[in-house]
C-alpha positions as CSV (number, residue, x, y, z in Angstrom):
1,M,-183.0,-64.1,146.1
2,A,-181.2,-67.1,144.6
3,Q,-177.5,-67.2,145.4
4,D,-176.6,-67.2,141.6
5,D,-178.6,-63.9,141.3
6,K,-176.7,-62.2,144.1
7,P,-174.3,-59.5,142.9
8,T,-170.6,-59.9,143.6
9,R,-168.7,-57.8,146.2
10,D,-167.1,-55.9,143.3
11,Q,-170.5,-55.1,141.8
12,A,-171.7,-53.9,145.2
13,E,-168.7,-51.6,145.6
14,A,-169.2,-50.3,142.0
15,A,-172.8,-49.4,142.9
16,V,-171.6,-47.4,145.9
17,R,-169.1,-45.5,143.7
18,T,-172.1,-44.7,141.4
19,L,-174.1,-43.4,144.3
20,L,-171.2,-41.3,145.5
21,R,-170.9,-39.7,142.0
22,W,-174.7,-39.3,141.8
23,A,-174.6,-37.5,145.2
24,G,-172.1,-35.0,143.7
25,D,-168.8,-36.3,145.1
26,D,-165.7,-37.9,143.6
27,P,-165.3,-41.5,144.7
28,A,-161.6,-41.2,143.7
29,R,-160.9,-38.5,146.3
30,E,-158.8,-39.6,149.3
31,G,-161.5,-39.6,151.9
32,L,-163.8,-41.8,149.8
33,L,-161.4,-44.3,148.3
34,D,-162.2,-47.0,150.8
35,T,-165.9,-46.0,151.3
36,P,-167.2,-48.6,148.8
37,K,-165.5,-51.4,150.7
38,R,-166.7,-50.1,154.1
39,V,-170.3,-49.8,152.8
40,A,-170.3,-53.3,151.4
41,K,-168.9,-54.6,154.7
42,A,-171.5,-52.6,156.7
43,Y,-174.3,-54.1,154.5
44,Q,-173.1,-57.6,155.3
45,D,-173.6,-56.8,158.9
46,W,-176.8,-54.7,158.7
47,F,-178.5,-57.3,156.5
48,S,-177.1,-60.5,157.9
49,G,-180.6,-61.7,158.8
50,Y,-181.2,-62.8,155.3
51,A,-178.7,-65.6,155.9
52,E,-180.5,-66.8,159.0
53,D,-183.6,-68.8,159.6
54,P,-185.1,-67.4,162.9
55,A,-187.0,-70.7,163.5
56,D,-183.6,-72.5,163.9
57,Y,-183.0,-70.5,167.1
58,L,-186.2,-71.9,168.7
59,M,-185.6,-75.6,168.0
60,R,-183.7,-76.4,171.2
61,T,-186.2,-76.3,174.0
62,F,-186.3,-77.4,177.6
63,K,-189.1,-79.5,179.1
64,E,-187.7,-79.9,182.7
65,V,-189.2,-76.8,184.1
66,E,-191.1,-78.3,187.1
67,G,-194.4,-77.6,185.3
68,Y,-193.8,-73.9,184.9
69,D,-196.7,-72.6,182.9
70,E,-196.8,-68.8,183.7
71,M,-195.9,-66.0,181.4
72,I,-192.3,-65.6,180.2
73,V,-191.3,-62.1,179.1
74,L,-188.1,-60.7,177.7
75,R,-188.3,-56.9,177.4
76,D,-186.1,-54.1,176.1
77,I,-184.5,-56.2,173.4
78,E,-182.6,-53.5,171.6
79,F,-182.5,-53.8,167.8
80,E,-181.3,-51.9,164.7
81,S,-183.1,-52.4,161.4
82,H,-183.6,-50.5,158.2
83,C,-186.7,-49.2,156.5
84,E,-187.4,-51.0,153.3
85,H,-188.8,-47.8,151.7
86,H,-185.7,-45.5,152.2
87,M,-183.1,-47.9,153.7
88,A,-182.9,-45.5,156.7
89,P,-182.3,-46.9,160.2
90,I,-185.0,-48.0,162.6
91,I,-183.7,-48.1,166.1
92,G,-185.8,-49.6,168.9
93,K,-186.7,-52.1,171.4
94,A,-188.8,-55.3,171.2
95,H,-190.7,-56.9,174.0
96,V,-191.6,-60.6,173.6
97,G,-193.7,-62.8,175.9
98,Y,-195.3,-66.2,175.7
99,L,-197.2,-68.7,177.8
100,P,-195.4,-72.0,177.5
101,D,-197.2,-75.3,177.0
102,G,-194.8,-77.8,178.3
103,K,-191.5,-76.4,176.9
104,V,-189.5,-73.3,177.1
105,V,-186.6,-71.8,175.1
106,G,-183.4,-70.1,176.3
107,I,-184.1,-66.4,176.6
108,S,-181.1,-65.5,174.4
109,K,-182.8,-67.3,171.6
110,L,-185.7,-64.8,171.7
111,A,-183.2,-62.0,171.3
112,R,-181.6,-63.8,168.3
113,V,-185.0,-64.2,166.7
114,V,-185.6,-60.4,167.0
115,D,-182.2,-59.7,165.5
116,A,-182.6,-62.2,162.6
117,Y,-185.8,-60.3,161.5
118,A,-184.4,-56.8,162.3
119,R,-181.3,-57.4,160.2
120,R,-183.4,-57.3,157.0
121,L,-185.1,-54.5,155.1
122,Q,-188.3,-54.1,157.1
123,V,-191.4,-52.3,158.0
124,Q,-192.1,-52.4,161.7
125,E,-195.6,-53.9,161.3
126,K,-194.2,-56.9,159.4
127,M,-191.3,-57.5,161.7
128,T,-193.7,-57.5,164.7
129,A,-195.9,-60.1,163.0
130,Q,-193.0,-62.2,161.9
131,I,-191.5,-62.5,165.4
132,A,-194.8,-63.5,166.9
133,Q,-195.7,-66.0,164.2
134,V,-192.3,-67.9,164.3
135,I,-192.6,-68.2,168.1
136,Q,-196.1,-69.5,167.8
137,D,-195.2,-71.9,164.9
138,V,-192.1,-73.4,166.5
139,L,-192.8,-73.4,170.3
140,Q,-196.6,-73.8,170.0
141,P,-197.3,-72.0,173.3
142,R,-200.7,-71.1,174.6
143,G,-200.1,-67.5,173.5
144,V,-197.6,-65.0,172.2
145,G,-197.3,-61.3,172.6
146,V,-194.9,-59.0,170.8
147,V,-194.6,-55.2,171.2
148,I,-192.1,-53.2,169.3
149,E,-191.1,-49.5,169.8
150,G,-189.1,-48.0,167.0
151,A,-187.7,-44.6,166.0
152,H,-187.7,-44.3,162.2
153,E,-184.9,-42.2,160.7
154,C,-186.7,-42.1,157.4
155,M,-189.1,-39.8,159.3
156,T,-186.6,-37.8,161.4
157,T,-183.8,-37.2,158.9
158,R,-185.9,-36.6,155.8
159,G,-189.4,-35.8,154.8
160,V,-191.4,-34.3,157.8
161,H,-188.2,-34.1,160.0
162,K,-190.0,-35.0,163.2
163,R,-187.7,-35.9,166.1
164,G,-188.6,-37.7,169.3
165,V,-191.4,-39.7,167.7
166,S,-191.6,-43.4,168.2
167,M,-193.9,-46.0,166.6
168,I,-195.4,-48.8,168.7
169,T,-196.8,-52.0,167.1
170,S,-198.1,-55.1,168.7
171,K,-199.1,-58.6,167.7
172,M,-201.0,-60.8,170.1
173,L,-201.7,-64.5,169.3
174,G,-203.6,-67.2,171.2
175,S,-204.4,-66.3,174.8
176,F,-202.7,-62.9,174.5
177,R,-205.4,-62.0,171.9
178,E,-208.3,-63.9,173.4
179,D,-207.9,-63.2,177.1
180,A,-207.9,-59.5,178.2
181,R,-206.3,-60.4,181.6
182,T,-203.4,-62.2,179.9
183,R,-202.9,-59.3,177.5
184,A,-203.1,-56.8,180.4
185,E,-200.5,-58.7,182.5
186,F,-198.1,-58.7,179.5
187,L,-198.5,-55.0,178.9
188,Q,-198.0,-54.3,182.6
189,F,-194.8,-56.4,182.6
190,I,-193.3,-54.5,179.7
191,D,-194.6,-51.1,180.9
192,V,-194.4,-49.4,177.5
193,G,-194.7,-45.7,177.2
194,P,-193.3,-42.4,178.5
195,G,-192.2,-42.1,182.1
196,R,-191.1,-45.7,182.2
Protein backbone atom coordinates (compact mmCIF):
# COMPACT_ATOMS: atom_id res chain seq x y z
CA MET A 1 0.00 0.00 0.00
CA ALA A 2 1.30 3.44 -0.88
CA GLN A 3 1.98 5.73 2.06
CA ASP A 4 -0.52 8.32 0.78
CA ASP A 5 -3.24 5.62 0.79
CA LYS A 6 -2.58 4.71 4.42
CA PRO A 7 -5.35 5.80 6.81
CA THR A 8 -4.47 8.22 9.58
CA ARG A 9 -4.27 7.21 13.22
CA ASP A 10 -7.57 9.07 13.83
CA GLN A 11 -9.24 7.07 11.05
CA ALA A 12 -7.92 3.82 12.51
CA GLU A 13 -9.26 4.72 15.96
CA ALA A 14 -12.64 5.65 14.45
CA ALA A 15 -12.76 2.23 12.78
CA VAL A 16 -12.21 0.56 16.16
CA ARG A 17 -15.06 2.58 17.66
CA THR A 18 -17.27 1.40 14.78
CA LEU A 19 -16.36 -2.23 15.47
CA LEU A 20 -17.09 -1.78 19.18
CA ARG A 21 -20.56 -0.44 18.33
CA TRP A 22 -21.08 -3.24 15.81
CA ALA A 23 -20.19 -5.80 18.49
CA GLY A 24 -22.95 -4.31 20.65
CA ASP A 25 -21.01 -2.19 23.11
CA ASP A 26 -20.70 1.53 23.75
CA PRO A 27 -17.27 2.96 22.84
CA ALA A 28 -18.05 5.92 25.09
CA ARG A 29 -18.29 3.82 28.25
CA GLU A 30 -15.44 4.26 30.71
CA GLY A 31 -13.74 0.89 30.14
CA LEU A 32 -13.63 1.39 26.37
CA LEU A 33 -12.68 5.07 26.12
CA ASP A 34 -8.99 4.37 25.47
CA THR A 35 -9.52 1.08 23.63
CA PRO A 36 -9.28 2.60 20.13
CA LYS A 37 -5.89 4.14 21.00
CA ARG A 38 -4.67 0.88 22.52
CA VAL A 39 -5.82 -1.16 19.52
CA ALA A 40 -4.14 1.21 17.06
CA LYS A 41 -0.91 1.02 19.07
CA ALA A 42 -1.15 -2.79 19.20
CA TYR A 43 -1.63 -2.91 15.42
CA GLN A 44 1.55 -0.86 14.97
CA ASP A 45 3.41 -3.55 16.91
CA TRP A 46 1.64 -6.62 15.53
CA PHE A 47 2.03 -5.52 11.91
CA SER A 48 5.42 -3.79 12.08
CA GLY A 49 6.76 -6.26 9.51
CA TYR A 50 5.23 -4.22 6.70
CA ALA A 51 7.77 -1.47 7.42
CA GLU A 52 10.73 -3.88 7.20
CA ASP A 53 12.57 -5.50 4.33
CA PRO A 54 13.65 -8.94 5.62
CA ALA A 55 16.44 -9.10 3.02
CA ASP A 56 18.16 -6.17 4.74
CA TYR A 57 18.84 -8.35 7.80
CA LEU A 58 20.82 -10.81 5.69
CA MET A 59 23.08 -8.31 3.92
CA ARG A 60 25.90 -8.31 6.49
CA THR A 61 27.69 -11.63 6.25
CA PHE A 62 30.92 -13.11 7.53
CA LYS A 63 33.41 -14.93 5.32
CA GLU A 64 36.12 -15.65 7.90
CA VAL A 65 34.70 -18.94 9.14
CA GLU A 66 37.75 -21.20 8.58
CA GLY A 67 36.03 -22.90 5.65
CA TYR A 68 32.98 -23.96 7.69
CA ASP A 69 30.54 -25.53 5.24
CA GLU A 70 28.32 -27.73 7.41
CA MET A 71 24.69 -27.14 8.26
CA ILE A 72 23.72 -24.16 10.40
CA VAL A 73 20.39 -24.53 12.20
CA LEU A 74 18.49 -22.13 14.41
CA ARG A 75 15.52 -23.87 15.97
CA ASP A 76 12.62 -22.89 18.21
CA ILE A 77 12.39 -19.29 16.98
CA GLU A 78 9.16 -18.23 18.67
CA PHE A 79 6.86 -16.01 16.63
CA GLU A 80 3.47 -14.35 16.80
CA SER A 81 1.56 -13.67 13.61
CA HIS A 82 -2.03 -13.08 12.52
CA CYS A 83 -4.15 -15.05 10.09
CA GLU A 84 -5.04 -12.97 7.06
CA HIS A 85 -8.49 -14.57 6.86
CA HIS A 86 -9.76 -13.76 10.38
CA MET A 87 -6.98 -11.57 11.84
CA ALA A 88 -6.71 -14.09 14.69
CA PRO A 89 -3.31 -14.90 16.24
CA ILE A 90 -0.99 -17.62 14.99
CA ILE A 91 1.49 -18.57 17.70
CA GLY A 92 4.36 -20.87 16.93
CA LYS A 93 7.98 -21.72 16.35
CA ALA A 94 10.12 -21.58 13.25
CA HIS A 95 13.16 -23.74 12.55
CA VAL A 96 15.62 -22.45 9.95
CA GLY A 97 18.66 -24.17 8.50
CA TYR A 98 21.06 -23.58 5.63
CA LEU A 99 24.25 -24.96 4.14
CA PRO A 100 26.58 -22.00 3.69
CA ASP A 101 28.59 -21.48 0.54
CA GLY A 102 31.47 -19.33 1.72
CA LYS A 103 29.58 -16.91 3.97
CA VAL A 104 27.41 -17.00 7.05
CA VAL A 105 25.05 -14.54 8.70
CA GLY A 106 24.66 -13.69 12.38
CA ILE A 107 22.08 -16.03 13.90
CA SER A 108 20.00 -13.18 15.35
CA LYS A 109 19.42 -12.06 11.76
CA LEU A 110 17.61 -15.33 11.00
CA ALA A 111 15.27 -14.66 13.93
CA ARG A 112 14.69 -11.11 12.65
CA VAL A 113 13.77 -12.45 9.21
CA VAL A 114 11.18 -14.74 10.82
CA ASP A 115 9.75 -11.81 12.81
CA ALA A 116 9.62 -9.49 9.79
CA TYR A 117 7.42 -11.94 7.90
CA ALA A 118 5.43 -13.03 10.96
CA ARG A 119 4.48 -9.43 11.78
CA ARG A 120 2.24 -9.23 8.73
CA LEU A 121 -1.14 -10.72 7.95
CA GLN A 122 -0.21 -14.22 6.89
CA VAL A 123 -1.04 -17.76 6.02
CA GLN A 124 1.55 -20.15 7.40
CA GLU A 125 2.33 -21.76 4.05
CA LYS A 126 3.21 -18.39 2.52
CA MET A 127 5.32 -17.34 5.50
CA THR A 128 7.30 -20.60 5.33
CA ALA A 129 8.04 -20.08 1.64
CA GLN A 130 8.93 -16.40 2.09
CA ILE A 131 11.49 -17.09 4.80
CA ALA A 132 13.19 -19.85 2.80
CA GLN A 133 13.23 -17.85 -0.42
CA VAL A 134 14.74 -14.66 1.04
CA ILE A 135 17.54 -16.68 2.68
CA GLN A 136 18.20 -18.44 -0.64
CA ASP A 137 18.10 -15.20 -2.64
CA VAL A 138 20.36 -13.16 -0.38
CA LEU A 139 22.83 -15.67 1.09
CA GLN A 140 22.88 -18.00 -1.94
CA PRO A 141 23.69 -21.06 0.19
CA ARG A 142 23.83 -24.62 -1.14
CA GLY A 143 20.44 -25.23 0.45
CA VAL A 144 17.80 -23.92 2.83
CA GLY A 145 15.26 -25.65 5.04
CA VAL A 146 12.43 -23.98 6.94
CA VAL A 147 9.87 -25.76 9.12
CA ILE A 148 7.15 -23.87 10.96
CA GLU A 149 4.84 -25.18 13.68
CA GLY A 150 1.86 -22.96 14.42
CA ALA A 151 -1.28 -22.94 16.54
CA HIS A 152 -4.03 -21.03 14.75
CA GLU A 153 -6.49 -19.20 16.98
CA CYS A 154 -8.86 -18.83 14.01
CA MET A 155 -9.41 -22.56 14.44
CA THR A 156 -9.33 -22.80 18.24
CA THR A 157 -11.45 -19.79 19.27
CA ARG A 158 -14.04 -19.88 16.47
CA GLY A 159 -15.37 -22.24 13.83
CA VAL A 160 -14.50 -25.84 14.72
CA HIS A 161 -13.09 -24.90 18.18
CA LYS A 162 -10.30 -27.52 18.12
CA ARG A 163 -7.66 -26.95 20.79
CA GLY A 164 -4.22 -28.56 20.96
CA VAL A 165 -3.91 -28.73 17.18
CA SER A 166 -0.78 -27.44 15.48
CA MET A 167 0.00 -27.08 11.81
CA ILE A 168 3.43 -27.94 10.42
CA THR A 169 4.68 -26.57 7.11
CA SER A 170 8.05 -26.93 5.43
CA LYS A 171 9.97 -25.49 2.52
CA MET A 172 13.17 -27.13 1.30
CA LEU A 173 15.39 -25.55 -1.34
CA GLY A 174 18.62 -26.67 -2.99
CA SER A 175 20.36 -29.57 -1.28
CA PHE A 176 17.66 -29.74 1.40
CA ARG A 177 15.20 -30.67 -1.34
CA GLU A 178 17.48 -32.70 -3.59
CA ASP A 179 19.46 -34.72 -1.03
CA ALA A 180 17.48 -36.99 1.31
CA ARG A 181 20.45 -37.23 3.72
CA THR A 182 20.69 -33.44 4.09
CA ARG A 183 16.95 -33.16 4.63
CA ALA A 184 17.02 -36.00 7.18
CA GLU A 185 19.90 -34.38 9.08
CA PHE A 186 18.01 -31.09 9.26
CA LEU A 187 14.81 -32.77 10.46
CA GLN A 188 16.80 -34.71 13.06
CA PHE A 189 18.42 -31.46 14.30
CA ILE A 190 15.08 -29.72 14.77
CA ASP A 191 13.34 -32.83 16.19
CA VAL A 192 9.82 -31.64 15.37
CA GLY A 193 6.89 -33.43 16.86
CA PRO A 194 5.30 -34.66 20.08
CA GLY A 195 7.48 -35.86 22.91
CA ARG A 196 10.32 -33.56 21.95
